[in-house]
N, C-alpha and C positions, 0 to 999 in steps of 0.2 A: 224355259220352264225350270224352276229351281229343283235341285236334287236334294231329297231329304236324307240326312245321315243319322245313324243311330249311334249315339255316344254311350260308352260304358259309364255306369255309376261309379262313384269312388270305391264302393265295396267290391264291385266287379273288377275294377282296375287293379285292386290289391292281388287278384289272382295271378297277374303276370309276374311280379317278383317272387311270389311263392313258387310258381312253376319253374322259374329260373334257378332258384336255390335247390329245388328238387332235381334239376338236371345235373347240378354239380355233384350231388350225392349219387346220382345214377352213374355218372362217369367213374367216380372213385370206387363205387361198389363193383362195377364191371371189371375194373383193373384188378381188384383184390380177388374177386371170384375166379377170374381167368388164371391168376397166379396160383390159387388154391387147386383148381382143376388140373393144371399143368404140372404141379409140383411132383417131382420124382416120377414123372410119367413120360418116358421116351417117345411113346406113340403119339401123345398129344403134342409134344414139342416138334415132332417131325411132320405133324399134320396128317397122319395116316389113320388115326382112330376115328371111327364113324359114329360112335354112340356110347352111352353109359349103361351098364347093367346094374343090378341091385347091389352087388358088392362094391362097385364104384361109388354109388350114391351113399352107401353107409360109410365109406372111407372119407368122403368129403366132410362129414360132420365132425371129424376129428382133426381137421386141418384149420389152424388159427386164421390163416389168410382168407380161406373160404368163408368162415364164420363172420369175420370182420366185414367182408364184402356183402354178405347176406344181411347183416344189420344195417349197413349203409343203404342197400337197396330197399329194405323195409321202410327206412325213414324217407327215402325218395318216393315210395308208393304213397305213404301217408301225406306227404306234401302235395303230390299230384292229386290225390283225392280231395284235399282241402281246396286246391286251386280249381278243381272241377265244380266244387260246391259254390265257389265265389263267382266264377266266370263261365261264359259259354265254351263248349268243347272246341269249337273252331278257333278260339283265341289262344287257349292255353296248351292244347295238345301238340301243335307244331313246335313249341318252345323246347321240347325234349331234344331237338336237334343240337342244342348247345352242348349236350353231352358228347357229341361227336367231336366238336372242336377241342374240348378239354381232353378227351381220350387221345386225340392225335398228339397233343403236346405231351401228355404223360407217357405215351408210347415212345415218343422220340427221346425223352429224358431217360426212360428205362433202357433204351437201346444205345444211349450215349451218342445220339446222332442229332444233327441240326435239321430244323425244318427248312427245306429248300423253297425257292421261289414258286415252283409249281404247287407245292403243298399249301403255302400261304395264300396263293391265288384261289385254290380250291376252297379253303376255309372262308375266304372273302365272299365267294359265290354263295356258299352255304348260308353264312350269317346274313348276307344281304337279302337273299331270297326269303329266308324265314322272317327277317325283320319287316320286309315289305308286306308279306302275307299277314303277319300278326297285326301290323299297323292298319291295314285296310279292314281286316276282320273286326278289329276293335271299334271301327266306325260304322260298320254295315251289318253286323250280326248281333243276335241277341238270344238269350235263353227263352225258349218257348215251351208251353205245356206239352208233355208227351202223351199221346193218346194210346189206348190199348192196341188199336190196329197197327200203329207204328212199331210198338214193342213186339207184337207177334211176328211182324215181318223180320225184325232184327233177330229174334230167337230162332225163327225158321232158317234163316241164312246161317246162323251159328251152328245149328244142328246138322245142316248139310256139310258144313266145313269140317266139323268134328268127325262125322261119319267118313268122309273122304280121307282124312288124315289117318283115322284108325285103320281103314282098309289098306292104305298105302303102307302104314307101319307094319301091319300083319304080313303082307306079301312081299314087300320090297325093302325091308329094313337094311339088309346087307348091302344094298346099292345106294343108300342115302349118302349124300355129300354134305359138306358144311353149308353150301348154299341152300339146300333143302331145309335144313334145320333153322337157318336164319329166316327164310321166307315163312315157314310154318309158324315160328315164334312171333314174327312181326304181325302176321294176320291175326293170330289169336289174341295178342296183346292189344291190337286195335279194337277188338270186340270187348276186351276187358275194360278199356277206358270208356267205351260207349255205355256198357251195362252198368259200370260204376256210377256214371253220371245219372243214369236212369234211377238206380237204387237210391242215390243221395237225394234226388229231387222228390222221389215218392216217399221216402222216410221223413223228409222235411215236411211234406204236406200232411203226412199222417200225424206227426207230432203237433203240427200247427192246429189241426182240427181235433185234438184231444184223443188220438188213437181210435177214432170212430171207423170201424171196419166197413168197407164197401165191397160189393161182389167182385169188382175188378182187381182188388188188392191181392188176390191169389197169384196174379201174374208177377207180383213183386218177388214172391218166394221162388217162382220158376226162374226169374231173372237172376236171383242170388245163386241158384244151383248152376245156371249156365255160366255165370261169372266165375264160380269156383272151378268148374270143369275147364274153362278156357285158361284160367290162371295156372292151374296145376300142369296142364298139358304144355302150355307155353313155357313154363319154368323148366320142364324137362328138356324141351327142345333147345332152350338157351344154354343149359349146362352141357348138352351134347355138342352144341356149336362151339362152346369154349374148348371142349376136349379135342376138336378137330380143326380149329382155325384160330387166328390171332384175334385179340380182343377188339382192336380197332375195326377189323372187318365185320365182326359181329355187331358192334355198336353202329357202324355205318349202315348196315342193312336194316337194323331195327329202327333207326331214326328216319329211314325213308318209308318203310312199309307200315310201321305202327301208326304214325300220324296220317299217312295216306288213307288207310282203312278207316281210322277214327273220324277224320274230317269228312271223308266221302259219305259215311253214314250220317254224320251230323248235318250235312248239307242236303243229301238226297232223300234220306228217310225221316230224320227228325225235324227238318225244315228250319234250321237255325239261320239260314241265309235267305229265307223266303221273301224278306223285305229288302234285300240288297239290290241295288241298281245293276243294270247290265254290265257297266264298265267294271264293277267290282268282280264279277265272274271272270272277266278277261284278265284282270290283274291276278286273281287267284291262280289261274292256269299258268300265266307267265312266271309269277313268283315261285310257284311250286316247281316248274320246270327248271328254273334257275337254281333252286336249292337241291333238286335231285341231281342236276349236272355236277354241282360242287361236291355233293356227297360221294357220287361214284368216282369222280376224279380223285377225291381224297382216299377212298377205299382202295384204289389201285397203287397207292404209294405208302407202303409199310416200311418205315425205317427199321433197319436191322443192324444189330451190332455185329461188327466184323470180328470173327474169332481171333483171339490172341494167339500168337505163335509161341510154341513152347520155348522156354529159355534153354540155351545151351549150357 
């Protein structure tokens, strides 16, 4: 029996290089923002600071490095949104892992250290897993219409996540670690990507039909509100993670959790892989496991500059 594959259209294929360029700006923006957050902050450099208060946030906007990183991240977001407009979520979202590879190289250069064989091997696992995942996704997944029921499910899950994080923040903030901030940011930005895809598709449909309002279009505005809440909360957690941990660890965590949440929603809720054959699902799991293994191996190897000895 022949296996039917779904190939991307030329326009959808364009979403892949757009997403890759966005990953480059994501990596550069992360480096500059981390430098801005850690600038003249002994607690951040020592990894003992667990969060940012209002005074810290106001201080950041006066630091050139942080502003430059913010502009780069803004451009990365625009490119990601454009790639989501062009191609299915399951194809372009995992490509953000390229930022981890670039961040590892930049971090090594900043620390004036060489990438060892274990680090190179971890990068190869990450790149190979992501490449395999995207290759199969490009052949077996497609953008499908998103129904109101699916969107309500996504919004309900997001509301539960935001509630849990708000309660945890209110009662256990002083116990938060870098890992908590990274996980929280990754989960929230996974929802940001998903909701952005929904908003883009719905706005495109609205424009296509001459802005004719339908009763279900009210969900689009609820979706925008949820997207804004997730983006703002996730941004705060990212800045707090930069203040308490190294940039490569933050990017490593985000490039695992963000695509994992986004792709899981795209497959399980939005049905982008509903027409994919069984073997594709097996490859998705194996490729994802390979990339996750590479990311975690890479995240455990932070090149550090050796402190110079004082001259006599």
